[in-house]
C-alpha positions as CSV (number, residue, x, y, z in Angstrom):
1,X,0.0,-0.1,0.0
2,X,1.2,3.5,-0.8
3,X,2.4,5.8,2.0
4,X,-0.4,8.3,1.2
5,X,-3.9,8.0,-0.2
6,X,-5.9,10.4,-2.4
7,X,-9.6,11.2,-1.7
8,X,-11.1,9.2,-4.4
9,X,-9.2,6.0,-3.5
10,X,-10.0,6.7,0.1
11,X,-13.7,6.6,-0.5
12,X,-13.4,3.8,-3.2
13,X,-12.1,1.7,-0.3
14,X,-14.3,2.9,2.4
15,X,-16.0,0.3,4.7
16,X,-19.5,2.0,4.0
17,X,-20.4,1.5,0.4
18,X,-23.2,0.6,-1.9
19,X,-22.9,-3.2,-1.6
20,X,-22.4,-3.1,2.3
21,X,-25.7,-1.1,2.5
22,X,-27.6,-3.3,0.1
23,X,-26.2,-6.4,2.0
24,X,-27.5,-5.0,5.4
25,X,-30.8,-4.4,3.9
26,X,-31.1,-7.9,2.5
27,X,-29.8,-9.5,5.6
28,X,-32.6,-7.7,7.5
29,X,-35.2,-9.1,5.3
30,X,-35.8,-6.2,3.1
31,X,-36.6,-6.9,-0.6
32,X,-34.6,-4.4,-2.9
33,X,-37.7,-4.3,-5.3
34,X,-39.7,-2.5,-2.5
35,X,-37.2,-0.4,-0.6
36,X,-38.2,3.0,0.9
37,X,-35.8,5.8,1.9
38,X,-36.6,5.0,5.4
39,X,-35.6,1.5,5.1
40,X,-32.0,2.7,4.5
41,X,-31.6,5.4,7.1
42,X,-29.9,3.1,9.6
43,X,-27.0,2.3,7.2
44,X,-26.8,5.0,4.6
45,X,-25.9,8.1,6.8
46,X,-22.1,8.1,6.4
47,X,-21.4,11.1,8.8
48,X,-21.0,11.9,12.4
49,X,-24.5,11.8,14.5
50,X,-26.7,10.2,12.0
51,X,-30.2,11.5,11.5
52,X,-30.0,13.9,14.4
53,X,-27.0,15.6,13.0
54,X,-28.9,16.0,9.7
55,X,-32.0,17.3,11.6
56,X,-29.8,19.9,13.4
57,X,-28.1,21.0,10.2
58,X,-31.2,21.3,8.4
59,X,-32.9,23.3,11.3
60,X,-29.9,25.7,11.4
61,X,-30.2,26.4,7.7
62,X,-33.8,26.7,7.7
63,X,-34.6,24.1,4.9
64,X,-38.4,24.0,4.2
65,X,-40.7,22.5,1.7
66,X,-39.6,23.6,-1.9
67,X,-36.1,24.6,-0.9
68,X,-33.4,24.0,-3.5
69,X,-30.6,22.4,-1.8
70,X,-27.0,21.4,-3.0
71,X,-25.2,18.7,-1.0
72,X,-21.5,19.2,-1.5
73,X,-19.3,16.1,-1.3
74,X,-22.6,14.2,-1.0
75,X,-21.2,10.7,-0.8
76,X,-23.9,7.9,-1.1
77,X,-26.7,10.6,-0.8
78,X,-28.2,9.5,2.6
79,X,-28.8,12.9,3.8
80,X,-30.2,14.1,0.5
81,X,-32.7,11.3,0.4
82,X,-33.7,12.0,4.0
83,X,-34.2,15.7,3.6
84,X,-36.3,15.0,0.4
85,X,-38.5,12.6,2.3
86,X,-39.0,14.4,5.5
87,X,-39.0,18.1,4.4
88,X,-40.1,17.7,0.6
89,X,-37.3,19.8,-0.8
90,X,-35.2,19.2,-3.8
91,X,-31.5,18.1,-3.3
92,X,-28.7,17.7,-5.8
93,X,-25.7,16.1,-4.6
94,X,-22.1,16.6,-6.0
95,X,-19.2,14.4,-5.4
96,X,-15.6,14.0,-6.9
97,X,-16.0,10.2,-6.6
98,X,-17.8,8.6,-9.5
99,X,-18.2,5.4,-7.6
100,X,-20.0,7.3,-4.8
101,X,-22.2,9.2,-7.2
102,X,-23.0,5.8,-8.9
103,X,-23.9,4.4,-5.6
104,X,-26.0,7.3,-4.6
105,X,-27.9,7.2,-7.8
106,X,-28.6,3.7,-7.6
107,X,-30.0,3.8,-3.9
108,X,-32.0,6.8,-4.9
109,X,-33.5,4.8,-7.8
110,X,-34.3,1.9,-5.6
111,X,-36.4,4.1,-3.2
112,X,-38.0,5.9,-6.0
113,X,-36.9,9.4,-5.3
114,X,-35.3,10.4,-8.8
115,X,-37.9,13.2,-9.1
116,X,-36.6,15.1,-6.0
117,X,-33.0,13.8,-5.6
118,X,-30.1,13.7,-8.2
119,X,-26.4,13.5,-8.2
120,X,-23.5,14.4,-10.4
121,X,-19.8,13.9,-10.4
122,X,-18.0,17.3,-10.2
123,X,-15.2,19.2,-8.4
124,X,-16.9,21.4,-5.9
125,X,-14.2,24.0,-6.5
126,X,-15.5,24.2,-10.1
127,X,-19.2,23.8,-9.9
128,X,-20.9,23.2,-13.3
129,X,-24.2,25.2,-12.0
130,X,-25.4,28.6,-13.0
131,X,-25.1,31.6,-10.4
132,X,-27.9,31.6,-8.0
133,X,-29.3,28.1,-8.6
134,X,-29.7,27.0,-4.9
135,X,-31.3,28.4,-1.7
136,X,-29.0,26.2,0.4
137,X,-25.6,24.7,0.2
138,X,-24.7,22.0,2.8
139,X,-21.8,19.5,3.5
140,X,-20.9,17.1,6.4
141,X,-17.3,16.3,7.3
142,X,-16.0,16.7,3.9
143,X,-14.3,20.2,3.4
144,X,-11.3,18.8,5.3
145,X,-10.5,16.9,2.1
146,X,-10.3,20.0,0.1
147,X,-6.9,22.0,-0.1
148,X,-8.3,25.1,-2.1
149,X,-10.8,26.2,0.5
150,X,-11.0,29.6,-1.1
151,X,-12.2,28.3,-4.3
152,X,-14.6,26.0,-2.7
153,X,-16.3,28.9,-0.7
154,X,-16.1,31.1,-3.6
155,X,-18.2,28.7,-5.6
156,X,-20.7,28.1,-2.8
157,X,-21.3,31.8,-2.8
158,X,-21.7,31.9,-6.6
159,X,-24.3,29.2,-6.9
160,X,-26.4,30.4,-3.9
161,X,-29.0,33.1,-4.3
162,X,-28.6,36.3,-2.5
163,X,-29.5,35.5,1.1
164,X,-28.9,31.9,0.6
165,X,-27.3,29.8,3.5
166,X,-24.3,27.7,3.6
167,X,-24.0,25.2,6.5
168,X,-21.5,22.5,7.1
169,X,-19.8,20.5,9.8
170,X,-16.0,20.0,9.7
171,X,-12.9,19.1,11.5
172,X,-11.5,21.9,13.4
173,X,-7.8,22.2,14.3
174,X,-6.6,23.2,17.8
175,X,-3.3,24.8,18.4
176,X,-2.0,21.4,19.5
177,X,-2.6,19.8,16.1
178,X,1.1,19.6,15.2
179,X,2.8,19.1,11.8
180,X,3.3,15.4,12.5
181,X,-0.5,14.9,13.1
182,X,-1.3,17.1,10.0
183,X,0.8,14.9,7.8
184,X,-0.6,11.7,9.1
185,X,-4.2,12.9,8.4
186,X,-3.3,14.0,5.0
187,X,-1.6,10.8,4.2
188,X,-4.3,8.5,5.6
189,X,-7.5,10.4,5.5
190,X,-6.8,12.5,2.5
191,X,-7.4,15.5,4.9
192,X,-5.3,18.0,3.0
193,X,-6.2,21.1,4.9
194,X,-7.6,21.3,8.6
195,X,-8.3,24.8,9.8
196,X,-9.2,26.6,12.9
197,X,-12.5,28.5,13.6
198,X,-10.5,31.8,13.3
199,X,-9.4,30.7,9.9
200,X,-13.0,29.8,8.8
201,X,-14.0,33.2,9.9
202,X,-11.5,34.9,7.6
203,X,-12.2,32.6,4.8
204,X,-15.9,33.0,4.9
205,X,-15.8,36.7,5.2
206,X,-13.5,36.9,2.2
207,X,-15.8,34.8,0.1
208,X,-18.7,37.1,0.8
209,X,-20.5,35.4,3.6
210,X,-21.7,36.6,7.1
211,X,-21.4,34.0,9.7
212,X,-24.8,33.3,11.4
213,X,-23.7,30.8,13.9
214,X,-20.8,28.4,15.0
215,X,-21.5,25.5,17.2
216,X,-18.8,23.5,18.9
217,X,-19.6,19.7,18.3
218,X,-16.3,18.4,19.8
219,X,-17.8,17.0,22.8
220,X,-20.6,15.3,20.9
221,X,-18.1,13.9,18.5
222,X,-15.9,12.3,21.1
223,X,-18.6,9.9,22.0
224,X,-19.8,9.5,18.5
225,X,-16.5,8.7,16.9
226,X,-15.7,6.0,19.7
227,X,-19.0,4.4,18.6
228,X,-18.0,4.8,14.9
229,X,-14.8,3.0,15.5
230,X,-16.6,0.1,17.0
231,X,-19.0,0.1,14.1
232,X,-16.0,0.0,11.6
233,X,-14.3,-2.9,13.5
234,X,-17.6,-4.8,13.4
235,X,-17.5,-4.5,9.5
236,X,-14.3,-6.5,9.3
237,X,-15.7,-9.5,7.4
238,X,-17.5,-7.2,4.8
239,X,-14.3,-4.9,4.4
240,X,-11.8,-7.8,4.2
241,X,-14.1,-9.6,1.5
242,X,-14.1,-6.4,-0.5
243,X,-10.8,-4.7,0.0
244,X,-8.6,-7.2,1.7
245,X,-7.4,-7.6,5.4
246,X,-4.5,-5.0,5.0
247,X,-6.9,-2.4,4.2
248,X,-9.1,-3.1,7.0
249,X,-6.2,-3.2,9.4
250,X,-4.9,-0.1,8.0
251,X,-8.2,1.7,8.3
252,X,-8.8,0.7,11.8
253,X,-5.3,1.8,12.9
254,X,-5.9,5.2,11.2
255,X,-9.2,5.6,12.8
256,X,-7.9,4.8,16.3
257,X,-5.3,7.7,15.7
258,X,-8.3,10.0,14.7
259,X,-10.2,9.1,17.7
260,X,-7.0,9.7,19.9
261,X,-6.5,13.2,18.6
262,X,-10.2,14.0,19.2
263,X,-9.9,12.5,22.7
264,X,-6.7,14.6,23.4
265,X,-8.4,17.6,22.0
266,X,-5.8,18.3,19.3
267,X,-8.7,18.1,17.0
268,X,-12.5,19.1,17.3
269,X,-15.5,19.7,15.2
270,X,-18.1,22.6,14.6
271,X,-21.2,23.2,12.7
272,X,-20.9,26.5,10.9
273,X,-23.9,28.5,9.2
274,X,-23.3,31.6,7.0
275,X,-25.4,33.7,4.8
276,X,-24.4,34.8,1.2
277,X,-24.4,38.6,1.1
């Protein structure tokens, strides 16, 4: 295995994937011919905090019936399907990883939400959408993978209507996060740039946003991430079958390091909501 991993490979080899989700559904007696979005919610929310975290982000953004939402770095589309089902909004998900986009599209087809939820492969720093297309832009634990945060936030501002809201959760660097920590996260999680709250304030202001709220999630994440580590350990059989024993062992070792940094408070998390001026 290479010493470092790029973000596409990281998610191509992620323990939570299309076949794992469908396997869970079938092993729980669900027919793939009659799935609903709610049937998948237990397995398709690949972010910290599950449905409660999506609810909190949606509430802070004021997503409502008819809202036009773009989900940046959408992964397998679990939050997009959940919001379309529970709020009756339309969601377009964008991800750099074609495998993730294909998986999200297939899951959405199976639960018959194609009329409200769609996906495309694209670089979020160069979005192929017209100015002012969306009311809401959202993302969960994904911006850490994007080095060019300036272009990302500029694109978010461009595709939002005036007064539109951007809301995201992300890793937050503490002063104790040293160069060695950052290199390991870059090499193993494709976390190319981890910034502080102060840096986010400057980046958002420079991109034309006014910050509405910043919520520290670090304490919540410490509990959640220990539980997620246990979940990833429980997926050993499926992960080894698909990607091999070395990939499973490496992923667990790296996730243990991640949990250690969160526990030691070198790293934290936040939910940030800003308005496009």
